[in-house]
Structure formats: C-alpha cells, structure tokens
C-alpha positions in Angstrom: -8.0 2.3 15.3 -6.6 -1.2 15.1 -7.9 -3.5 12.4 -8.8 -7.0 13.7 -10.0 -10.1 12.1 -13.8 -9.5 12.4 -16.2 -7.7 10.1 -16.8 -4.0 10.5 -19.3 -3.3 13.3 -21.8 -0.5 13.4 -19.6 1.7 15.5 -16.8 1.4 12.9 -19.2 2.4 10.1 -20.7 5.2 12.1 -17.2 6.6 12.9 -16.3 6.5 9.1 -19.6 8.3 8.3 -18.9 11.0 10.9 -15.3 11.5 9.7 -16.4 12.0 6.1 -19.2 14.4 7.1 -16.8 16.4 9.3 -14.0 16.2 6.7 -11.8 14.4 9.1 -9.4 11.6 8.1 -10.3 7.9 8.6 -7.4 6.1 10.3 -7.0 2.4 10.8 -3.8 0.3 11.4 -2.5 -3.2 11.7 0.7 -5.1 12.3 0.5 -8.1 10.1 -1.7 -8.0 7.0 -3.6 -11.3 7.1 -6.1 -12.1 4.4 -8.9 -11.2 7.0 -7.3 -7.9 7.7 -6.9 -7.1 4.0 -10.6 -7.8 3.5 -11.5 -5.5 6.4 -9.4 -2.7 5.0 -11.2 -3.1 1.7 -14.5 -2.9 3.5 -13.4 0.3 5.2 -12.6 1.7 1.7 -16.0 0.6 0.4 -17.9 2.4 3.3 -15.7 5.5 2.9 -16.3 5.8 -0.8 -20.0 5.2 -0.4 -20.2 8.0 2.1 -18.3 10.2 -0.3 -20.8 9.3 -3.1 -17.9 7.8 -5.1 -18.6 4.1 -4.7 -18.0 3.7 -8.5 -14.3 4.2 -7.7 -14.1 1.1 -5.6 -13.2 -1.4 -8.3 -10.2 0.7 -9.2 -9.0 1.9 -5.8 -9.5 -1.6 -4.2 -6.7 -2.9 -6.5 -4.5 0.1 -5.6 -5.1 -0.2 -1.9 -4.5 -3.9 -1.9 -1.1 -3.5 -3.5 0.0 -0.5 -1.4 -1.0 -2.4 1.8 0.9 -5.5 0.7 4.0 -3.5 -0.2 4.0 -1.7 3.2 3.5 -4.9 5.2 6.2 -6.7 3.4 8.6 -3.8 3.8 8.2 -3.9 7.6 8.7 -7.7 7.6 11.7 -7.4 5.3 13.6 -5.3 8.0 13.1 -8.1 10.5 14.2 -10.8 8.0 17.4 -9.0 7.0 18.3 -8.3 10.6 17.7 -12.0 11.6 19.9 -13.2 8.7 22.7 -10.7 9.4 22.3 -9.1 6.0 22.8 -5.4 5.3 19.6 -4.2 3.6 21.5 -1.2 2.2 24.2 -3.4 0.5 23.2 -4.4 -3.0 24.7 -7.8 -2.9 23.2 -8.6 0.5 19.8 -7.3 -0.7 19.8 -9.4 -3.8 20.8 -12.5 -1.9 18.2 -11.9 0.9 15.4 -11.3 -1.5 15.9 -14.8 -3.0 14.5 -16.4 0.3 12.5 -13.6 1.8 9.1 -14.3 0.3 9.2 -18.1 1.1 10.5 -17.4 4.6 7.7 -14.9 5.3 5.0 -17.4 4.1 6.5 -20.3 6.1 6.8 -18.4 9.3 3.7 -16.2 9.4 3.1 -16.4 13.2 6.8 -15.6 14.0 6.7 -12.4 11.8 3.3 -11.4 13.2 4.7 -11.6 16.8 7.9 -9.8 15.9 6.1 -7.0 14.0 3.7 -6.4 16.9 6.5 -6.5 19.5 8.5 -4.0 17.4 5.5 -1.7 16.9 6.0 -2.0 13.1 2.6 -0.8 11.8 0.8 -0.3 8.5 -1.6 2.6 8.6 -4.5 3.4 6.2 -5.6 7.0 6.1 -8.6 8.1 4.0 -9.7 11.6 3.6 -12.1 13.5 1.4 -12.1 17.2 0.8 -11.4 18.8 -2.6 -9.2 15.8 -3.1 -9.9 12.1 -2.2 -6.8 10.8 -0.7 -5.7 7.2 0.0 -2.6 7.1 2.1 -0.7 4.0 3.3 2.1 4.4 5.7 4.6 1.9 7.2 7.0 3.0 9.9 10.3 1.8 8.3 12.5 3.7 5.9 13.0 2.3 2.4 16.5 2.1 1.1 17.9 4.3 -1.7 17.9 1.4 -4.1 14.3 0.5 -3.3 13.2 4.1 -3.8 15.1 4.2 -7.1 13.3 1.0 -8.3 9.9 2.5 -7.4 10.7 5.7 -9.3 12.0 3.7 -12.3 8.8 1.7 -12.5 6.7 4.9 -12.4 8.8 6.4 -15.2 8.7 3.3 -17.3 5.0 2.8 -16.9 4.4 6.2 -18.6 5.8 4.7 -21.8 3.8 1.5 -21.8 0.9 1.2 -24.1 -0.6 -1.9 -22.6 -0.5 -3.9 -19.3 1.3 -6.7 -21.2 4.1 -4.2 -22.1 4.6 -3.5 -18.4 4.6 -7.2 -17.4 7.3 -8.0 -20.0 9.6 -5.4 -18.4 9.2 -6.0 -14.7 12.0 -6.2 -12.2 12.1 -9.7 -10.8 14.2 -8.7 -7.7 11.1 -7.9 -5.7 9.1 -10.9 -6.8 6.4 -10.4 -9.4 7.1 -6.7 -9.5 3.5 -6.0 -10.5 2.4 -4.0 -7.5 3.3 -0.4 -8.5 2.5 -1.2 -12.1 -1.0 -2.4 -11.2 -1.6 0.8 -9.2 -0.5 3.0 -12.1 -2.6 1.0 -14.6 -5.7 1.4 -12.4 -5.1 5.2 -12.2 -4.8 5.4 -15.9 -8.2 3.7 -16.2 -9.5 6.6 -14.1 -7.9 9.1 -16.5 -5.2 9.9 -14.0 -1.4 9.5 -14.3 1.8 9.0 -12.3 1.6 12.4 -10.7 -1.4 11.2 -8.7 0.8 8.6 -7.0 3.4 9.8 -4.6 6.0 8.1 -2.4 7.8 9.9 0.4 10.3 8.4 2.8 12.0 9.7 5.9 14.2 8.2 8.6 11.3 6.4 10.3 8.5 5.9 7.8 7.5 5.5 4.2 4.3 7.1 2.8 2.5 6.1 -0.4 -0.4 8.4 -1.4 -3.0 8.4 -4.1 -4.7 11.7 -4.7 -7.8 12.1 -6.8 -9.0 15.7 -7.3 -12.8 15.8 -7.1 -13.1 18.0 -10.2 -11.5 15.2 -12.2 -14.2 12.8 -11.1 -16.9 14.7 -13.0 -15.3 13.4 -16.2 -15.2 9.7 -15.1 
C-alpha cells in the first residue's frame, strides 16, 4: 500500500490489526520520503507494535526505522544524481567527488527528485511481520556498490568495539555525511540487549534489503 501525506485512516489501522492477527506481513511503500511520509511510517510502526503487545519497543525501533528509511530513500536518489552528473557510482574517485554535492543538491531540488523517483518506480518498502520473530524490513530497489556495502560492514564491525556512543561518533566515516545512521541503529539494538547479528543487509542486482530481527523469546528479558 502506498504511503501518502495524510494520517492513518481506520481502514489502514484495521488492515494492520488483521495482518498481525493472521501473522501476515504489513507492507507499505513510498517513492520520496518526505517528513510527512516519515511520520506516517512511524505511526504504522506504532500501531503494529501495539497490536503485537510490544509498544514498549517503539522508542528504540522508531530510531532504527527512521535511519533505515532515510538511508534507503537517499540510496535511490543517489542513483539519479550520479547518472545526471555523468559520474560512475562504482568508481571511488567519482563517488567521493559526487558525495560532496549530493546532499545539498537533494535538499535544493526536492520536487525534481520526487518526480524522477516516481517516474523510475524507485521505491522504499517497509515490511513488518510478527511471528516467533518481530521483523522490521526496509527495501529499496537499487543495488548498493561494493564500496558502500563494505562501509556498512566496517561500521557494524567497529561498533562492536565501541564502549559508548561518543566513541562511535569520533570514528565515523564522513564520506556519507554524518555517518551516524547505522551506528544509531546498532546503539538502539544494544539498548534492547541485542547485537549486530540482529541487523542484516542483503543486496542483489535490483534491490537492497535491511532487516532488524528481534526474537520474541529475547523480549521477555527486556
């Protein structure tokens, strides 16, 4: 179901309730992640967790979801930006040069990228499911580069060694901007007593999937 700029209606809420009851996934998508759409995704998460009797997880998972959605949306827009500027996203030099202007260009030309993303069917999907494992999955239909995937894995490995959030901030990679997205997710998972194995990234030729998995048996200890 496409996410729009309005509040969740009763039909949306009822669909989420039925999906949780029948142990079916809740699936919403958008093209451009506007502030209104981000808010609506977070409301979807809230309703979902309430139906799972796990609303106490919201403060943690809302941070995680916000970061994963933001990363996925920017990844799609990045492909358009690099193509428009005749830059090879798989070339390290082109990548570093492109990233210097990407964020500002995206902010200054929001409507342009919104139109291009929708025209190109570049989507961000949120999939929520609850069985023995509560799963939050964010998918965008572009492939990340080898260097991007490597950076993600390096952040995950480094975060295992950090004792505090301040340690993580002092060691971030500035290439992607603030570099705090994945680190924030991992810090939130640590607060739930989970670790890096509960966050997974998978990429193929036509999509990238980020998944947070929380086994229900671990929730009894939270």
